[in-house]
N, C-alpha and C positions, 0 to 999 in steps of 0.2 A: 326609374323607380327613384322616389326621393328617399331621405335618410330615416324617417319613420316608417315608410312602407318595407325599406330593408329590414329595420328590427323587428315588425310584424312577422315578415316572411321568416327570419332566422328562428324566432322564437316557434314558429309554425313547426319547424322542422328540428326542433332541439329533442333529442333523446336522451332520456334521463340515465345516468350512470347506476350501475346495478352492485351489488354486494360482490358478484364474482368478477367484474370489471375491477374492482379493488384487490380482491384477493389475488388476482393475476398481475396486479401491479406491484404490490408486496413480494410475490416471487421474482418479478422482473428486476426490481431495484436492490433486491437483499445483498448483492454484493458491493455496493458503495454506499448505501444510505444507511446510517445508523440508527439501532432502534433505542431510541433515547430513553434515559430514566424517568421516572416520575417521582418528584423531590417534594417532602413536605415541609410546607410553609407555615409557621405559626402566626397567628391574627396578633398584630400589634398591641391589642387592647386586650385580648382573650387567649392567653397561649395554649390552651386546650384546645381551642378551635382551629382545626388545621386546612389548608388548601392543598390540593393534591397537582403539583406543576409539572406538566407535561413540558420538559425541556429541552425544544427544538432548537434553543440556541446553542446547545451542544454540537449539532450537525458540523460536518467538514467545513462548510460554508457558512456556518454561524446562522442557520434560518431554515426553516421548514422548505422553503422553496425547492430545496434538491430534490425532494421527493417527486413533484409533479415535473419538473424539468428532464430529471433522468428518464422517467416513465415516458414521457413524449419523444426524447431523443432516440431512445431506444428501440422505438417502433418505425424511426423512418432512418434508420441508422445508414443503410446504402445510399440514400439521395442524400444525405447530409454529408457523407464522405466526399460524393462527387460534386456537390453544388455548394457546400458549407452552409451554416446557419446565422440567421438574423432575430435578435430579440429586442424588445424594448422594456424597459425596468428603470426606477428610481434607485435599485441597489439590490435588493437580496435575490430577485429572480435573475438581475444581472449575472451575479457572481456565481449562482448555481449553474447556469448555463454555461458561462467560461471554464468553470471548474470541471464540467463534463467535457467540454470541448478539448481541454487541455489534456485530461485522462484519456480520451479516445483519438487525440490527434486530428481534430476537425478544426476547419476555419471558421471563428466565430466573429460576427459584427455586432455590437451590442449599442443600441440608441438608447441616452439617457437624458435626462432633463437637466436644464443648467441649475435647478434648483435642489437636484440630488447632493447630499453629503459629500465632501471633496474625498472623506477617508474611503466612502464606497465607491467612487469613480477611480480612486487609486489603487484598490482592492481589485477590481475588475481588470484593469490594466496590468496587474502585476502577474496575472495568470494568461496573459499572452493575448488576451482578446483586442480586437479592434475597436475602441471606443467613439462613437460620433455624439458629442454634447449638443444639443440643440434646445430653442426654447421649450418650456414645459408643454404648452399648447400643441406642439408639433411632435411630441414623442411619438405615438401612436401613426401619425400621419408618415412620418419618414420611414418607419420600419416597413410600411406597406408599400412605400416607394422604391425601397431598396428590394424588396421580393420581386416586384414587377420589372425592374431595371435589370437585375442580375440572376435572377432564378434561385436566389437563396432560400432554404427551407426555413419556415418562419416557426419559431418556440415561443408561442403566446404566453404572457403571464397568468391568465387565469381564466379566459374566456375558451375553454377547449375540454371536452369530454376527457380526454388523457391527461390535463393537468389536473382536472377534477379528481380524478380516479387515483393519481399519484399522491394527492394531499389526503386523499381519503385513509391511506395506509396510516397515517396518524391516530386516526378514528379506531382502526382495528385493535392497535396497540393498546390504546387506553381502556378498551374494553377487557382486554386481555389481561392487562396489568392491575385493573380495579374493576373487578368485576360487580361490585357493590355501588358503582358510581352512580349517583342521581341527577345532578346537574353538570354540564360540561360547558366553560366559558371559553368562546372563541374570538380571538380579533377579526374582524370583518372589513373588508375593502371593497375589492374587485368581487368577492366572494367564491374564488377557488378552493381556499382552505375549508370555510365553514360548510359549503357544499359536499364536499368528499366526506368529512368528519359527519356529518349529521345522516348523510347516506348509508356510511357503514353502523352507525350507533343505532338507527332507528331499524336496520334490519337484525341487528344482534340483541338490541335490548331496547325495544319500542318504548317503555315506560320512561325512560331516561330522557331528561329534558336538555335539549341543545340551544343555548343563547349566545347570540351574537352581541359583540361589544364594540363600538368605536367611539371615535372622539366627538363631542357634541359639536366641533367646529367642522367637522365633517361628516354630518350625521344623513348623508342621502339615503342609505341603506335603511336606518331606523324610520325615515319620513316614509321610503317606499313600502316599508313593512306595515305601517300603519295605515297608509293609503290604499294598500292592496295593488298598487301599479309601480312600475320601475320608473322612478324619479331622478333626474340628472341634476346636478348642482353646478353651478359656475366654478370652475377651476380656481379663480381668485377666492372663493370661499374656503374650497377643502384645503387648499395650501395654506392656511392660516394655522393649523395645527402643527406642534412640533413632532408629530408622529408621522414622519415623510413616507412610512411604508403605507399609511392609510389614508393617503390624499387621492384615492381614485375617485372621480367625479359620480360615477354610477357602478352599480352591479353589472356584471358581465350579463349578456342574455342566457346563456347556459347555467351560470350560478343563480341568477334569478328564478329560474323555474323549479330548481331543487330547493332554494330557500323558502318559496312557496309551499312548497310540499312537505319539507322536514324539518325547518326551523321554528322552535317555540316562541321566541322573543328577541328583539333587538333593543340592547339598551346604551345609552351614551355615558362618558365621562369627561370630565373637565380637566383642563391642562394641569392644574395644580394636584389632580388626583393621580393623574399619569405619572407626574414626576415624585409623588410619595410613595407610589407603587415601586417604581425604578429603585429608590433609596432602599424599600423596605427587601426587594427580592436581592439587592446586592450584598446588603448588612446580615440580614437573617436568613437568607435562603443561598448564599454564596454564588449566585448566578449573575452574570454581566449581561444586562438587558437593555435594548435599545428602547426608545419610548412606544414604537408599535407594538412590541413584545410585551409591554407590561400593562396594555388596556384590560385585559380580562382579570389578571388580578387587582389592578384598581378597582373595579366593579365589585369584587369580593371584600377588600378592605374596607371599603365604605358601604358596606351593609346594602348595596344595591341587588341583591340576590336573595328571593325569599326562601329558598330551600334551607339555606345555611343556619337560619333561625328557626328551623323545624327538626334539626338534628340530622340532615341529609349529608352525603358525601359529595363534595363539590370538587371539581377538577377543573383547571385553566390552562390553556395552551400558552406558554411563554414561547412566543413565535419567533424571535429573533434577538441576537447579541451585537448586531453590527451598530455599536454607538461610538459617535464621536468621543475620544478621551477627555478634550476639555468639556464637554458638555456634562459627562458622567461625574467628573471630579466636581463641578459647581453644584451639582445636584447632591453630591454625597457630603460636600460641605454645609449644606443648609441644615437647621436645625428642626427636630421633631419630624 
């Protein structure tokens, strides 16, 4: 079976996550995962126009990834204690897996691409995980090699129903915290976060719109959405964006099935718009945000979301805050 046949076969076997799966995940992870607040952010030009920011950057590991990682590990805990776990990630999933492993006394091996920010690699090592840094193109390959060689339990970053259900708990919380929400903006890369959020939101409030946002320099998901088929970009293209958490070259197979069913639109933002959003979130929202975590806010700030002009209530997921201090300082020194 070649690679294209394998993808087709996997898609045929995909089972969509349900609201019940997400509610079960919410109960499963409630002891370690923070129910993050929604913080109001005024528009830089229209102070009465507010964005409701779901501050996932305030999680213990600085990103939403803790939800899916813990939900998955909790369901394979006996095997994980016996064999150890392995994960691949550019940073936030790596940190989440390492943090859970540290809390539960598990051995964790994390494969990270050489292009990952040094601050994220250091944060994972500080939690006691064994880190293997590999060429970016080999990140996924190496993780699967380790599973085959040593029998480690694999905790994938996004392409797994357990991951999707865990990330979907953020969607449950948004609807509970903001019942009148009309549009929810969600960063999109591999698609685990938006898949879970869209599944929860469409079950609880089907009239609400769920819109993905990604960098225009890594717009494989937007192209896939327009074309109606899952498209892969070359990694050299997606790695151009400063948003290191959104460089995945294609949506996962499981997320793509959810995106087709539940997501209303996918839009893109420029690098300059991302920087402006990071600056505004820090200065006006009191939130430290990494580039990947700022893309949803960037779309709102630059009037790319139609419902805000219609007086609708707009929420955005601020997905992570693991930013290089030097980069943040540089951005904050910029004017306007």
